[in-house]
C-alpha distance (Angstrom), angle and dihedral (degrees) to the residues before:
residue distance angle dihedral
M1 . . .
E2 3.76 . .
H3 3.79 91.6 .
W4 3.78 92.0 58.0
V5 3.79 90.7 47.5
R6 3.74 91.4 53.0
L7 3.85 90.7 45.5
A8 3.82 89.2 52.5
Y9 3.88 88.5 50.5
S10 3.79 92.1 55.2
N11 3.78 125.6 104.6
T12 3.81 87.7 -117.8
F13 3.71 91.6 64.6
F14 3.81 91.9 49.4
Y15 3.80 92.5 49.1
A16 3.83 88.5 49.8
A17 3.85 89.8 53.7
V18 3.80 91.2 50.8
F19 3.80 90.5 48.1
V20 3.88 91.6 51.1
F21 3.77 90.9 48.4
A22 3.84 91.7 52.2
F23 3.78 88.2 48.0
G24 3.88 89.4 52.9
V25 3.75 90.4 50.2
I26 3.78 91.8 51.4
L27 3.90 89.0 51.3
W28 3.78 90.9 49.6
I29 3.82 92.5 51.0
A30 3.81 89.8 48.4
W31 3.84 88.2 51.8
S32 3.75 94.6 48.4
R33 3.80 93.2 47.3
F34 3.89 104.1 35.6
F35 3.85 111.1 8.0
S36 3.81 105.3 33.9
E37 3.85 91.1 135.5
S38 3.83 90.9 61.8
D39 3.73 111.6 87.2
V40 3.86 90.4 -177.9
F41 3.82 91.6 57.7
K42 3.81 88.5 49.7
K43 3.78 91.9 52.8
I44 3.72 90.9 47.7
S45 3.81 91.6 55.1
Q46 3.80 92.6 46.4
S47 3.76 91.2 45.2
V48 3.86 92.9 53.6
M49 3.94 89.1 49.8
G50 3.91 90.4 46.4
F51 3.83 90.1 49.0
A52 3.85 88.9 52.9
V53 3.78 90.4 53.0
L54 3.77 89.8 47.7
M55 3.78 88.0 52.9
L56 3.80 91.3 52.9
F57 3.78 93.0 51.5
A58 3.77 90.7 46.0
G59 3.72 87.7 52.6
G60 3.85 90.6 52.8
Y61 3.79 89.7 47.9
A62 3.92 87.8 50.3
S63 3.83 87.4 50.2
V64 3.86 93.5 54.3
V65 3.79 92.6 44.9
A66 3.83 95.6 45.6
K67 3.79 91.9 48.8
G68 3.76 90.9 44.2
L69 3.93 90.9 54.4
D70 3.87 86.5 52.6
G71 3.73 90.9 51.8
V72 3.81 92.6 -116.3
V73 3.77 129.2 103.8
C74 3.85 124.3 -172.5
A75 3.86 129.2 -159.3
A76 3.69 130.9 176.8
A77 3.75 111.4 -100.9
R78 3.87 116.1 -121.3
R79 3.72 98.0 -134.3
S80 3.78 100.2 45.6
F81 3.73 143.0 20.5
H82 3.84 92.2 -110.7
V83 3.81 122.1 109.7
T84 3.67 117.2 -114.9
C85 3.88 115.8 -153.9
H86 3.81 126.2 -162.9
T87 3.78 120.9 -161.7
R88 3.91 122.2 -149.8
D89 3.84 88.3 -129.3
E90 3.83 94.4 57.3
S91 3.74 102.6 34.7
P92 3.81 114.7 8.3
L93 3.84 96.7 173.5
L94 3.75 92.8 50.7
F95 3.83 90.0 44.9
W96 3.79 93.3 53.6
G97 3.82 93.9 40.2
L98 3.81 89.5 55.4
V99 3.91 92.1 45.8
V100 3.80 90.6 52.1
V101 3.75 95.5 47.3
L102 3.79 98.1 41.9
T103 3.72 92.8 43.1
S104 3.83 92.5 50.3
F105 3.76 92.0 45.4
T106 3.93 95.3 52.4
V107 3.95 95.0 39.1
T108 3.87 90.3 50.9
F109 3.73 94.2 50.8
M110 3.81 93.1 40.1
L111 3.85 90.6 53.8
G112 3.76 90.7 43.1
V113 3.82 94.6 56.5
L114 3.92 88.9 45.2
V115 3.81 91.2 52.8
F116 3.81 90.3 47.7
L117 3.83 90.9 51.3
V118 3.80 91.5 47.3
G119 3.76 93.2 45.8
M120 3.82 95.7 47.6
W121 3.77 91.0 60.2
G122 3.81 92.5 44.7
T123 3.80 94.8 51.4
D124 3.79 98.9 90.2
E125 3.87 91.4 48.4
R126 3.78 93.2 53.0
R127 3.72 93.8 41.3
A128 3.86 90.9 53.3
T129 3.74 91.4 50.1
D130 3.85 93.6 49.0
D131 3.81 90.0 47.4
A132 3.78 93.3 51.0
G133 3.79 93.0 52.3
N134 3.77 98.6 39.7
V135 3.75 109.2 51.3
G136 3.89 111.2 147.0
L137 3.82 135.1 178.8
S138 3.80 90.7 -93.7
G139 3.90 91.9 52.4
R140 3.80 133.2 -96.2
V141 3.69 114.3 -17.4
G142 3.81 120.3 -174.6
K143 3.76 117.5 -121.2
K144 3.67 116.3 -114.8
Q145 3.78 114.0 -116.5
P146 3.91 111.8 -108.9
V147 3.73 115.9 -114.1
A148 3.81 90.1 -129.4
G149 3.82 88.2 57.6
K150 3.74 92.4 55.0
T151 3.74 93.3 45.3
N152 3.82 90.0 51.7
R153 3.70 92.6 50.4
L154 3.84 93.8 46.7
L155 3.91 87.7 49.2
A156 3.80 92.0 50.8
F157 3.84 89.6 49.1
G158 3.77 90.4 51.3
I159 3.81 93.1 49.0
W160 3.70 91.8 49.6
A161 3.81 94.3 48.6
G162 3.77 92.3 44.6
A163 3.78 91.3 49.5
I164 3.79 91.9 50.9
V165 3.93 91.0 46.6
L166 3.75 93.3 48.4
S167 3.78 95.4 45.6
T168 3.82 88.2 49.4
L169 3.78 93.6 50.5
A170 3.81 89.0 48.2
W171 3.83 92.2 50.6
I172 3.79 90.9 48.8
A173 3.87 91.1 48.3
A174 3.75 94.3 48.1
S175 3.87 92.4 47.1
L176 3.86 90.1 50.1
H177 3.79 91.5 47.1
H178 3.92 88.8 53.5
A179 3.82 89.2 47.4
D180 3.70 89.3 52.4
G181 3.81 90.4 54.6
V182 3.79 92.4 51.2
R183 3.81 91.6 43.6
G184 3.76 88.7 55.3
Q185 3.81 91.1 57.5
V186 3.78 88.1 52.4
I187 3.76 90.4 53.3
D188 3.83 93.0 45.8
A189 3.96 87.5 54.0
L190 3.75 91.7 47.5
M191 3.85 93.3 48.1
A192 3.85 91.3 45.8
A193 3.75 88.5 58.0
T194 3.83 91.4 70.3
P195 3.82 94.7 105.4
E196 3.75 88.7 56.9
K197 3.73 92.7 46.5
T198 3.74 90.4 50.9
A199 3.84 89.9 49.4
V200 3.84 91.0 52.9
E201 3.79 90.7 50.7
T202 3.88 91.8 48.7
Y203 3.71 90.9 49.6
L204 3.87 92.0 52.8
Q205 3.84 90.1 51.1
D206 3.82 92.8 47.3
H207 3.91 99.0 41.4
G208 3.84 103.0 22.2
A209 3.90 90.3 -124.8
L210 3.67 140.5 75.2
P211 3.83 117.9 -98.2
Q212 3.84 112.9 -100.2
D213 3.83 95.5 -150.1
N214 3.72 146.6 -20.5
M215 3.74 94.9 -75.6
A216 3.80 92.1 57.5
M217 3.83 85.6 60.8
G218 3.71 93.2 46.5
L219 3.81 92.1 -108.9
S220 3.86 130.1 132.5
S221 3.71 117.0 -96.5
S222 3.70 90.3 -100.0
V223 3.86 119.5 23.4
D224 3.88 112.5 -146.3
M225 3.84 114.9 -132.7
R226 3.85 99.1 161.8
D227 3.79 90.1 144.1
R228 3.80 89.0 62.4
H229 3.88 97.2 51.5
V230 3.90 86.9 -99.4
S231 3.87 123.9 110.9
E232 3.79 98.2 -176.1
V233 3.80 136.3 30.2
K234 3.75 117.9 -169.7
I235 3.82 131.2 179.7
F236 3.88 116.3 -149.1
K237 3.72 117.8 175.4
G238 3.77 91.4 -27.0
S239 3.77 96.4 -49.6
I240 3.75 121.8 114.5
M241 3.75 121.3 -130.1
L242 3.86 119.0 -163.7
K243 3.77 122.6 -166.0
F244 3.83 116.1 -161.0
D245 3.77 119.8 -131.2
E246 3.91 131.2 -145.4
S247 3.80 95.3 -81.1
V248 3.85 93.6 78.7
G249 3.77 132.7 77.5
A250 3.83 119.5 -71.7
P251 3.91 92.8 -101.8
L252 3.84 91.6 62.6
R253 3.83 104.5 35.8
G254 3.78 109.3 124.0
R255 3.75 93.9 -5.5
L256 3.85 129.9 124.2
V257 3.75 134.0 -122.1
M258 3.77 119.1 -176.7
L259 3.82 137.4 -153.6
I260 3.72 102.9 -151.3
A261 3.80 116.1 -151.5
V262 3.90 116.1 -142.8
R263 3.83 111.3 -170.8
R264 3.74 114.6 -135.1
S265 3.78 106.0 -177.9
S266 3.86 105.1 -67.8
A267 3.83 91.9 -15.1
V268 3.83 134.8 76.9
S269 3.86 126.8 -133.9
W270 3.74 112.2 -156.2
H271 3.81 124.3 -143.4
C272 3.75 128.1 -178.7
A273 3.91 126.7 -137.9
S274 3.82 141.3 148.7
P275 3.90 130.2 -154.1
D276 3.76 97.2 -156.5
I277 3.85 112.4 19.5
D278 3.75 116.9 98.8
D279 3.80 114.3 -111.2
R280 3.82 94.7 -118.9
F281 3.83 90.0 63.5
L282 3.81 95.1 52.1
P283 3.79 130.4 80.2
V284 3.75 113.7 -99.4
A285 3.78 92.6 -104.5
C286 3.81 90.4 60.2
R287 3.80 98.8 51.5
K288 3.84 122.8 105.6
Y289 3.84 93.9 -119.7
S290 3.85 92.1 52.3
F291 3.82 112.1 38.5
M292 3.76 97.4 177.3
S293 3.83 134.6 152.9
F294 3.71 115.2 -83.9
K295 3.73 113.3 -134.2
């Protein structure tokens, strides 16, 4: 499911929606110029354009969901054309508020377009039924739609929209909870590397340089840390590379996280990074948009 959501969030899906809308406009022009007597051709052209609009709102919905799964939601700032992003780690209330508002907006319009498309093709059938049962002396007069019928339809629309919004929020919340569990394993591994960090700092004070590899510190070529979710620990120019074993979640198995040593005179400043782990499974300090010291 997530694969399809991210596909709908891609630029390819957006360009496809624009192409479909342009094709619908061409069909509508052809109807107005050459086939104006055909109601079916008119409906086809309008349906194609309506389907393109539905694709655009579906892409907007996919955008909210994809960013929500990543723990980041963006909204256009009112006073500028820049995009303002909010992370769940920094402002959870604002994050969830934006998720609720943007999800509700896109779902409402997406369902609205879908109802319009379905209703457009069912108009003739309903009109024929009304006309057959309401023939008066003055000719055929359409029957007014009962208020109760409109209320029921609005209620059904609200129930469907609410169900989709709530299920989306539950999906995002469950995904983020899972990410928190995986992130905790990364933090455990980083904290468990404290002896290696201390050894690197001691080596710098004793030799005036960072160790080049494990052998320089008197360690084996690959230190085993299986009891800390890590199968290998390697030193490379003072930095510590940790490789996760099979005991961790699937997003971490066989992947690397690094504690990068930055020398500051006789001291070391540690930074966290990963070449192959998705940002949402990393602590905030390890992510690309927040390259901070890991303490």
